[in-house]
N, C-alpha and C positions, 0 to 999 in steps of 0.2 A: 535340491532342497525339499522336505518332506510334503507332504500334501499336506493344500491349505484349510486348515482347522480354526485357527484366531482372523480375530480384523484388522493385526499388524499387517501378518503375511499379505493377507488380502493388496494392501493397500499398499505392501512391500514389489507386489507383481506389478501392479498399475505403475509406479514408479520406472519401472525398470521395460514397462512398455511406452511412459512418455520421455523415457531416458533414451529410449534406441532410438526414436523418430530422427526425421532430419533436423527439428530445430532441436530436437533435445530438451531438457527438464529446465526450466529459465527463474525457477524458483529457488532451484537447487544450488548449490556453494559452487558446483560446477559450474556455475555461468556465469559466476565473477568476473571473465577474461571479458566474455560479451557485450558484459553490464559497463564495466570502464571504454571498453573501446568507443561502446555507440553513445556512454554519458563525454566524454571529451572528443566524441568528431564536432569539428568545426561544423555552423553555421544548423546545427539538429536541434529540434526546436526543444529539447530538454537540455541544450546547455543553456538554456534562460537561467536569469540570479533573479528576475523577479518570484514574487509570491503565489499560488493561486488566485485564482478570486473571488470566490469564495469565504476562505480565509478571510480576506479585506473586508468584504461584507457582511460577513456575520461577526465581527468583531466591532466594526463601526456600528452595528446594528444590538450589541450586547446579549449575542446568543451564542457567545463562547465562554464569559465567566469572566474574571477576573483574571487574567493573563499573568498579571504584578503576580509574582511568587510563585505559581502554578508549576505545577511537574506536568513533564511533557513526553507522550512519548510517539517519535517520529518514523514512522513505519513506512522503509525502502525510500531513502531520505534521498540517494542520489547524491550528487551533486550540493545536496544542503541549501538551496535557497527556503524552504521552507522554516529546515530547521534554525538558517539564520534570523527571517522573520520572527518564528517564536520565539526565541529570544531577545533582540532588540524590541520584544513587548514586555519585557522582563522575567519570563518565563526560564526553567531549567529544564536541558532540555536533554532524555535518551536517545539518541536518534543512530537505529539500522538499516545497514543495506550489503546485500554479497559482493558489492565492489571493493572490497578491501585495499587496493592499492589508490582507488580516489578516494576513500576516506583518509588515506592518509596525506594524500599530495594536499588538500584541502584543511585538514586537523589545523595547523599552523594558521590559518584566516581566521580561524571561530573563535565568537569569544567564548570567555571562560566559563559559563553557564554550560554550556555545550560539550556532550562527553560521548564520541562516535566509535562504536562497535561494527565492525567486521561479521555477521551471521546471517546463517539460515531462518526465516523466521519459525521454520517447520519442523523443527528437525535440532536446534541449538536452544542453549538454556538462554533466554530472553532476561532482561533486566527486571531487577524486581519490581512489581506494584505493589501499590493500584497507583494510578496516575490521575489527574485531572483530566485530560486531555488525552487521547488514541487517537494520531491522524494516520488514514493512510490514501496517498494520493499516488494509486496506478501501481501499488504491488501485488492488492486483489488480484484483477483482472488476469495477473500472469497465472497464479495458482491453478491448478489442474482442478477439475470439477471434483476428483476423489478425496483431494486433498481439503477442499473449503472446510470438512466437517475438522479435519486437524486445527485451522487455522480460527476457527471459533471456535474451539475448544483454549488452543491458548491464548488469545488475542482478550475474548470478552474480558475472563475473570479480571482483569488490570486492571478497565476500565473504572473509577470511580465516579465521575462524571460524565464524561462526554465523551462523545467516538462519531468522528468521521473519517467517512472517505467520496475518492473521488475515480469513478472509471470509467470506460469505455463504453460509449452510449448506444442500450439497442434500438434507440427511436434514427438514429445517423447513418449507424455504422451492423453490416450483418458477418456471423458468423456461425460455425454448424455445431447442432443439438450438442450437449452434453455428453448422450451417446453417440456422437459420431466420433469426436474429440476422444473420450475411453477405450473405444472398442478400436480407435486408428492411431493414438498415442500422439498424435500431433495438435496441441494448442493451435495453432492455427496466428502467432504471433501474439494471443492476446485474448480476451474474451469481451463480450459486450455483453452489459444489465440495462436493464429497462429499470425504471424507477418504479416497478410492481414486486421487480423481481428483490431489490435491494432493501423493500422492506419486509418481501415475505422474509428470504433469507435471513436478516438482522433482527424479528419476530420479539425477541427476547428484552428488545432496550423499546423505547417509548421513543418512536421520531420526532425531532422539532423542526425540520425543513427537506426535502427530495423536490430536486428543480433538474435541470440542466443551469451547464454552466454558463455562465453570459457572459460572450466573446467584445461586447460592448464598452465594459470596466476598462478604463486605460489604466496601461504601467502596472495590470497583472497579465498572470498566464492564463491563459481563460484560450483553449480551442475550443470551437464549437461543436467538435464529436464525442464531447463530455459529460458523463452526468456526477449528481454528487448528491452526498446524503449526510444530514447532520441527525444524531439520535444522544438520547442523554437516558443514563442509566443513576440518576438524581429521585 
């Protein structure tokens, strides 16, 4: 490789550091088999079919707008539990994930208003925007620090209405600093974000609500180690 003289070259070198760590780059297409295995492991929390607690809460309170006829992008959809919920509310859903084999398995069970696409959100062409709602439950916190810029540059321009994210909570869990992650290449199974972190990172959007996920709400996916944030671009 030639001497680094562009931002893309720098990001590529940092990608190589993450890829060479013991866990590898779990936001890259090379992690598809890992995610398929995890999301089909009997008893694993992510095999839940329940929708995220904040989705149900925000919808009941009218904070998501009218989902009937809305266009939704579900980023890192996994086994499609939130994708299905969006469709049941009347939305047309573009759902994307690395786990192509898993998407193939669940595709026949999805409503006709759902499109499932296997892709790398940082590097592959994304579904054409804009979207009334872009939702990310658990993808963002697996993206290495140096690639958050790429994520923001690619995802936020697709937001016509609202953007929401669910991440590991820094108030409940500990992870090394971004500097530690960048210098070792190890993303430690996912990074944590405080509510202030989320407000700062997504500062180009207007905050609607930032809070911990509420584990007391029945019939929802609501682990107590998650934070959530809802923003608007209206």
